[in-house]
C-alpha positions in Angstrom: 0.1 0.1 -0.3 1.5 3.2 -0.9 0.3 4.9 2.1 2.5 2.6 4.5 5.5 2.6 2.2 6.9 6.7 1.5 9.2 5.4 -1.2 6.8 4.1 -3.5 4.2 7.6 -3.0 7.3 9.2 -4.3 7.4 7.2 -7.2 3.8 7.6 -8.7 4.2 10.9 -8.4 6.9 10.8 -10.8 6.4 7.6 -13.0 5.0 9.6 -15.5 8.3 11.5 -16.1 10.3 8.4 -16.0 11.3 6.3 -19.6 12.6 2.5 -18.9 16.0 1.6 -19.5 15.9 -0.7 -22.9 18.4 -3.3 -21.8 18.1 -2.9 -17.7 14.0 -2.3 -17.5 14.7 0.9 -15.5 14.3 4.3 -15.4 17.0 6.0 -17.5 15.4 9.6 -16.7 14.0 9.9 -13.3 13.8 14.1 -11.5 15.4 11.7 -8.1 18.7 9.4 -8.8 17.1 7.1 -6.1 14.6 5.6 -7.3 16.1 4.4 -10.2 18.1 2.3 -7.5 15.2 1.6 -5.8 13.4 -0.5 -8.3 16.5 -2.9 -8.8 16.6 -3.3 -4.6 12.8 -3.7 -4.2 10.1 -6.3 -5.6 7.3 -4.2 -5.1 8.3 -1.1 -6.1 9.2 -2.1 -9.3 6.0 -3.8 -9.1 4.5 -0.9 -8.7 5.6 1.3 -11.2 4.5 -1.5 -13.7 0.7 -1.1 -13.0 1.1 3.1 -12.4 2.7 2.9 -15.9 0.6 0.5 -17.4 -2.5 2.4 -16.6 -1.4 5.8 -17.9 -0.3 4.1 -21.1 -3.9 2.3 -21.1 -5.7 5.6 -21.0 -2.9 7.8 -22.7 -3.3 9.8 -19.9 -0.1 11.3 -19.7 -0.7 12.6 -23.8 -3.9 13.8 -22.7 -2.6 15.6 -19.5 0.5 17.2 -21.8 -2.2 18.6 -24.4 -4.6 20.4 -21.3 -1.4 21.7 -20.0 -0.1 23.5 -23.1 -3.6 25.0 -23.7 -3.7 26.2 -20.0 -0.2 27.5 -20.5 -0.6 29.0 -23.9 -4.3 30.9 -22.8 -2.4 32.4 -19.4 -5.7 32.4 -17.5 -5.2 34.4 -13.9 -6.9 31.0 -12.1 -5.4 27.5 -14.1 -6.4 25.0 -12.4 -10.1 25.5 -12.9 -9.3 25.9 -16.9 -7.2 22.9 -16.3 -10.0 20.9 -14.9 -12.6 22.5 -17.8 -10.1 21.1 -20.8 -9.7 17.5 -19.2 -13.0 17.2 -18.7 -14.0 18.1 -22.3 -12.0 14.4 -23.6 -14.5 12.4 -20.9 -16.7 10.0 -22.9 -19.9 11.1 -24.3 -22.0 8.3 -22.4 -25.2 8.2 -19.8 -23.8 6.8 -16.4 -26.9 6.3 -14.4 -30.6 7.3 -14.3 -33.1 7.6 -12.0 -36.9 8.2 -11.9 -38.8 9.1 -8.8 -42.3 10.3 -7.7 -42.5 13.8 -6.3 -45.3 16.2 -6.4 -46.7 18.6 -8.9 -48.6 22.1 -8.2 -51.6 20.5 -8.0 -50.8 18.7 -4.9 -50.8 14.9 -7.2 -48.0 12.9 -8.1 -45.5 13.3 -10.9 -42.0 11.4 -12.7 -38.9 12.7 -12.2 -35.7 11.8 -13.7 -32.3 12.2 -13.2 -29.9 11.3 -15.9 -26.3 11.0 -14.9 -23.2 11.7 -17.4 -19.3 12.5 -16.4 -20.5 16.1 -16.9 -22.8 16.3 -14.0 -26.3 15.2 -13.4 -29.8 16.1 -15.2 -33.1 16.3 -14.3 -36.2 16.1 -16.0 -39.9 16.6 -14.6 -43.0 15.8 -16.4 -46.3 18.1 -15.6 -50.1 17.0 -15.9 -53.3 18.6 -17.4 -56.8 18.5 -15.5 -58.6 19.0 -19.2 -57.0 15.8 -21.4 -57.8 14.5 -25.2 -58.3 11.3 -26.0 -55.7 11.6 -28.0 -52.6 12.0 -26.1 -50.2 9.8 -25.2 -51.0 7.5 -22.1 -50.0 9.0 -18.8 -49.1 5.7 -16.5 -51.1 5.9 -13.2 -51.2 3.1 -10.5 -54.8 3.2 -9.8 -54.5 2.1 -6.5 -57.8 4.2 -4.7 -56.2 3.7 -1.1 -53.1 6.0 -2.1 -53.2 9.1 -3.9 -56.2 8.9 -5.1 -55.3 6.5 -7.6 -52.9 8.7 -9.3 -49.2 7.3 -8.3 -46.8 7.3 -10.5 -44.8 3.9 -8.9 -44.5 1.6 -12.4 -43.9 4.5 -14.1 -40.7 4.8 -11.9 -40.3 1.5 -11.9 -40.0 1.6 -15.8 -37.5 4.4 -15.5 -34.9 2.0 -13.0 -35.8 -1.2 -14.4 -36.4 -1.2 -18.3 -35.0 2.3 -19.8 -32.6 2.8 -17.7 -30.6 -0.2 -18.6 -31.3 0.2 -22.1 -29.9 4.3 -22.5 -26.8 3.4 -20.0 -24.0 4.1 -22.4 -25.7 6.2 -25.4 -24.3 9.8 -26.4 -26.9 11.7 -24.7 -26.0 14.7 -27.3 -27.9 12.5 -29.8 -32.1 13.0 -28.9 -33.3 11.1 -31.9 -31.3 8.4 -31.0 -32.8 8.2 -27.1 -36.2 9.1 -27.8 -36.2 6.2 -30.6 -34.5 4.0 -28.2 -37.0 4.5 -25.7 -40.2 4.2 -28.3 -38.7 0.7 -29.5 -38.5 -1.0 -26.0 -42.4 0.8 -25.2 -43.5 -1.0 -28.6 -46.6 1.0 -28.1 -48.5 3.3 -30.3 -49.3 5.6 -27.1 -46.5 4.7 -24.9 -49.0 2.6 -22.2 -46.5 0.3 -21.6 -43.7 1.8 -20.3 -46.1 5.0 -20.0 -45.3 8.6 -21.8 -44.5 10.1 -18.1 -41.5 8.0 -17.7 -40.4 8.3 -21.1 -40.8 11.8 -21.3 -39.2 12.6 -17.7 -36.1 10.7 -19.2 -36.2 12.7 -22.8 -36.5 16.1 -20.8 -33.4 15.5 -19.0 -31.4 13.4 -21.6 -31.8 17.3 -23.8 -30.7 18.8 -20.5 -27.3 16.2 -20.2 -26.9 16.7 -24.3 -26.7 20.2 -24.4 -24.0 20.3 -21.6 -22.0 17.4 -23.5 -21.9 20.4 -26.4 -21.2 23.4 -23.9 -24.2 25.4 -25.0 -27.0 26.8 -23.8 -30.4 24.0 -24.1 -32.4 26.7 -26.2 -29.2 26.3 -29.1 -29.2 22.8 -28.6 -33.3 22.6 -29.6 -32.7 25.2 -32.1 -29.5 22.8 -33.8 -32.3 19.2 -33.4 -35.0 21.0 -34.9 -32.4 23.0 -37.7 -33.3 26.4 -36.9 -31.1 28.6 -37.9 -33.1 32.0 -36.2 -34.3 31.7 -32.8 -36.9 34.1 -31.1 -38.5 34.9 -28.1 -42.2 34.2 -27.5 -45.1 36.3 -26.9 -46.3 35.2 -23.7 -50.0 34.3 -23.1 -50.9 35.4 -19.2 -54.0 33.4 -17.8 -55.1 35.9 -15.9 -58.5 34.8 -15.3 -59.7 31.1 -14.7 -62.6 28.9 -15.7 -63.1 25.6 -16.6 -61.5 22.6 -15.2 -59.2 25.0 -13.7 -61.2 27.0 -11.4 -64.4 26.9 -9.1 -66.6 29.2 -10.6 -69.3 28.9 -13.0 -67.4 30.1 -16.0 -67.4 27.0 -18.6 -64.3 28.2 -20.4 -61.3 27.6 -19.3 -58.7 30.5 -19.7 -58.8 34.1 -20.4 -55.4 35.2 -21.8 -53.6 38.7 -22.5 -51.2 39.0 -25.1 -48.5 41.9 -25.0 -48.1 41.8 -29.1 -47.1 45.3 -28.8 -43.6 44.8 -26.8 -40.4 45.7 -28.3 -38.8 43.3 -26.6 -39.4 40.0 -24.0 -39.1 42.2 -20.7 -41.5 44.7 -21.8 -44.2 42.0 -22.2 -43.7 41.0 -19.0 -43.9 44.1 -17.8 -46.7 45.1 -19.2 -48.7 41.5 -18.2 -47.3 42.3 -14.7 -48.9 45.4 -14.9 -52.5 44.4 -16.8 -52.7 41.4 -13.9 -52.1 44.2 -10.8 -55.0 46.4 -12.1 -57.2 43.3 -13.3 -56.6 42.3 -9.7 -58.0 45.9 -8.0 -60.5 45.8 -10.5 -62.1 42.3 -9.5 -61.7 42.7 -5.4 -63.8 46.5 -6.2 -66.4 44.6 -8.0 -66.5 41.0 -6.5 -65.0 41.8 -3.0 -61.5 40.4 -1.1 -62.8 36.7 -1.9 -63.0 37.3 -5.5 -59.2 37.9 -5.8 -58.5 34.1 -5.1 -56.2 32.4 -7.8 -56.8 28.7 -10.3 -54.5 26.3 -11.2 -52.4 28.2 -13.1 -52.4 31.8 -11.2 -55.6 33.1 -12.7 -58.0 35.3 -10.8 -61.5 33.0 -10.6 -64.0 35.5 -10.1 -67.7 33.9 -8.9 -68.5 35.0 -12.7 -71.0 32.9 -15.0 -70.7 35.1 -17.7 -67.7 34.4 -20.6 -68.7 38.1 -21.9 -68.4 39.5 -18.4 -64.9 37.3 -18.2 -63.9 40.0 -21.9 -65.3 42.6 -20.2 -62.4 42.4 -17.5 -59.9 41.8 -19.2 -60.8 44.5 -21.8 -61.1 47.0 -19.1 -57.8 46.5 -16.9 -56.0 46.2 -20.3 -57.4 49.7 -21.0 -56.7 51.3 -17.1 -53.0 49.5 -17.7 -52.5 52.4 -20.6 -52.0 49.4 -22.6 -55.3 49.2 -25.6 -54.1 48.5 -29.7 -50.9 47.1 -27.7 -52.3 44.1 -25.7 -54.6 41.9 -27.0 -57.0 39.0 -25.7 -56.5 35.4 -26.4 -59.2 32.3 -25.1 -58.4 29.1 -24.3 -62.2 27.6 -24.7 -61.6 23.6 -23.7 -65.0 23.2 -25.9 -64.1 19.4 -24.9 -64.9 19.7 -21.2 -68.4 20.7 -21.8 -68.8 18.9 -25.1 -72.3 16.3 -24.3 -73.5 13.1 -25.8 -75.9 14.8 -27.8 -73.1 16.9 -29.7 -74.4 19.8 -27.6 -72.2 22.4 -26.3 -73.2 22.9 -22.3 -72.5 26.3 -21.2 -74.1 25.5 -17.9 -71.8 22.1 -17.3 -70.5 22.9 -13.7 -74.2 22.9 -12.6 -75.6 19.6 -12.7 -78.3 18.9 -13.4 -79.7 21.7 -15.3 -82.8 22.4 -17.8 -80.0 22.3 -20.8 -81.2 26.4 -21.5 -77.4 26.8 -22.3 -77.1 24.6 -24.2 -75.2 25.4 -28.1 -74.7 24.1 -31.4 -71.3 24.0 -33.0 -73.2 26.8 -35.4 -74.6 28.7 -32.9 -71.0 28.5 -30.8 -69.0 29.6 -33.8 -71.7 32.7 -34.0 -70.2 33.3 -30.5 -66.7 33.4 -31.1 -67.8 36.2 -33.8 -69.4 38.4 -31.7 -66.4 37.9 -29.2 -64.0 38.8 -32.1 -66.0 41.9 -33.0 -66.3 43.4 -30.1 -63.0 43.0 -28.2 -59.6 42.8 -29.2 -59.3 38.4 -29.1 -57.0 37.0 -31.5 -56.9 34.2 -30.6 -59.2 31.1 -29.8 -57.5 27.8 -28.3 -59.7 24.4 -28.7 -63.3 26.6 -30.0 -65.1 22.8 -30.4 -64.6 19.7 -29.5 -61.3 17.5 -30.7 -63.2 15.3 -32.8 -65.6 17.7 -33.8 -63.8 18.7 -36.9 -66.2 19.8 -39.8 -67.1 23.9 -37.4 -63.6 24.4 -37.6 -63.1 24.7 -41.1 -65.2 27.5 -40.9 -62.6 29.6 -38.6 -59.5 28.4 -40.3 -57.1 27.5 -43.1 -54.5 25.1 -41.8 -53.8 22.6 -39.3 -51.5 20.1 -37.4 -52.2 16.7 -37.8 -52.0 15.3 -41.3 -55.4 15.1 -41.6 -55.9 18.9 -39.9 -53.6 19.9 -42.8 -55.4 18.2 -45.0 -59.1 19.6 -44.1 -58.1 22.7 -42.9 -59.1 22.8 -39.7 -56.8 24.9 -37.8 -54.2 27.2 -38.3 -51.9 27.1 -35.1 -50.2 23.8 -32.9 -50.8 23.7 -29.2 -47.3 21.3 -28.1 -47.5 20.6 -24.9 -44.7 18.2 -24.3 -46.3 15.4 -22.7 -49.5 15.3 -25.0 -46.9 13.8 -27.2 -44.1 12.2 -25.3 -40.7 12.9 -26.3 -39.0 16.0 -27.1 -38.1 14.6 -31.2 -41.6 14.0 -31.7 -42.2 17.4 -30.5 -39.4 18.5 -32.5 -41.7 16.8 -35.7 -44.8 18.1 -34.7 -43.3 22.0 -34.8 -41.6 21.0 -38.0 -44.7 20.1 -39.9 -47.1 22.3 -38.4 -44.8 25.5 -39.6 -44.0 23.6 -43.1 -48.1 24.0 -43.3 -48.2 27.9 -42.2 -49.1 27.7 -38.9 -48.7 29.5 -35.4 -47.2 27.5 -32.3 -48.2 27.7 -28.9 -45.8 26.2 -26.6 -47.9 25.8 -23.4 -47.7 24.2 -19.6 -49.9 22.3 -18.4 -52.0 23.1 -15.1 -50.3 20.4 -12.9 -46.7 22.1 -13.4 -43.8 21.6 -12.3 -40.4 23.6 -11.0 -38.9 22.9 -14.6 -38.4 25.8 -16.9 -37.6 23.1 -20.2 -40.9 24.8 -22.1 -38.9 28.4 -21.9 -35.6 26.8 -23.7 -38.3 24.6 -25.9 -40.2 28.7 -27.4 -36.7 29.9 -27.9 -35.3 26.9 -29.6 -38.3 26.3 -32.0 -39.1 29.6 -32.6 -42.6 29.0 -31.7 -43.8 33.2 -31.3 -45.8 32.1 -28.5 -45.8 30.6 -25.2 -48.4 30.0 -22.4 -47.4 29.6 -18.8 -50.3 30.8 -16.6 -50.3 34.1 -14.7 -47.2 36.3 -13.7 -48.4 34.5 -10.5 -47.2 31.0 -8.8 -44.0 29.6 -8.6 -44.0 27.3 -11.4 -45.7 29.2 -13.9 -43.1 32.2 -12.9 -40.0 29.9 -13.7 -40.9 29.5 -17.2 -41.3 33.0 -17.8 -37.6 33.5 -15.5 -35.9 31.4 -17.7 -37.0 33.6 -20.7 -35.8 36.8 -19.0 -32.1 34.8 -18.7 -32.3 33.6 -22.3 -33.0 36.8 -23.7 -30.2 38.8 -21.2 -27.9 35.6 -23.0 -29.0 36.6 -26.2 -28.8 40.2 -26.4 -25.2 40.1 -25.3 -24.5 38.6 -28.8 -27.0 40.5 -30.8 -29.5 37.8 -31.2 -32.3 38.9 -28.6 -35.3 39.2 -31.2 -38.8 39.2 -29.9 -41.6 37.7 -31.9 -44.1 40.5 -31.6 -46.4 41.8 -34.2 -44.7 38.9 -35.6 -46.2 36.1 -33.7 -48.6 34.3 -35.8 -46.4 32.3 -37.6 -42.4 32.2 -37.6 -40.7 29.9 -40.0 -37.7 28.1 -39.5 
């Protein structure tokens, strides 16, 4: 043991500078003459040298360290050790060494999946959101179904799939090869909707690997995503702040789920944030004066949930708040109707669906609902309507727009924008493919959070990397929502330093790659 033999310790320190004599098999060049003599007189010392030299040769450490030292000397940094460490780290192999999944809690108090991906460069974490209003075409979110725990919403099965199936399948893969990683997980799953392993298990790993891949390449994640997509021009999105909550997100009687504001008239993302926050505070004061302090309680996404039942009343409140903040013309209105939530078996839309049973007096046909939207757009500065009809009620959509995302939508011209929710499709690669298809059809892209969120800010980088032009991640309230907005502020700062900061602004509807 070197710890018990000082002479071996000294020899090991200088082993890299020694050269074996061609005849005598001992160092002909040593930092200390006595060390060469020691090799002949002490077999243990000689054996130690062989072991050390063999290890150095196997990994070409002498050459690698010398190259890195030369780089440091050439640069002459004030603090050389950190530079040397960074250069040595670049020589580490690009591989996933370990993957760990776990159950954590989302913003609604429900379990969700988190994953840590380890490489030689560190640990990288991804956490999966979950929606309250979910579609039948979404990738399968795997839940335990044990009603005695977490109301059946536990995700221990998904976590187990990460630890026992996905982790060994991906070990050793290059984290920067996102498509290969995502394709491998889909291959192991073997289903169309990821129901075997769970889309929540697959997505957690996909997100973490994307972060690890960016670190592997030494670039910000938004640039890594842009490179994966073949996008040469990154754009900061217009934020769509959800400032009044209804539908499945709030306990009021409001049928339509979200009333949003979009500061398209801002000159930068940071100015858009200021506008959004100022309108939000004006709305709070307005609601308090009209409905009392209790009406200022917020919903799942940080928007206010006053006890109103009329959609027109909600639009009036938002429009008045915009005027009070002084941003008429610069801040527009968007809506997420989430109409599938109140689509009935008789193919009607029940605007009183939260009140059951009811007399059916507020039921609307598709045509009547379309007329309502026309009235909204004529009276208010409404520029975006999400999910205006039930997800399989295609025909009325063709009367509103000209193009759509999935192939059927593109062919039948049913929509003109894609709402991008990474957990609905299940991998980063498939998200990029969906955006590429939508942009090729001339669509706009809205990058979106879910009502059950985590502190993971991945979608902020995704929105910039894919130049979506729009992002919605709730009101400027609640930390899991602001985590995304704050990350966008950091990205803007970084892009400004390199002269790359471009805000979508008036061009928010469609930004081609």
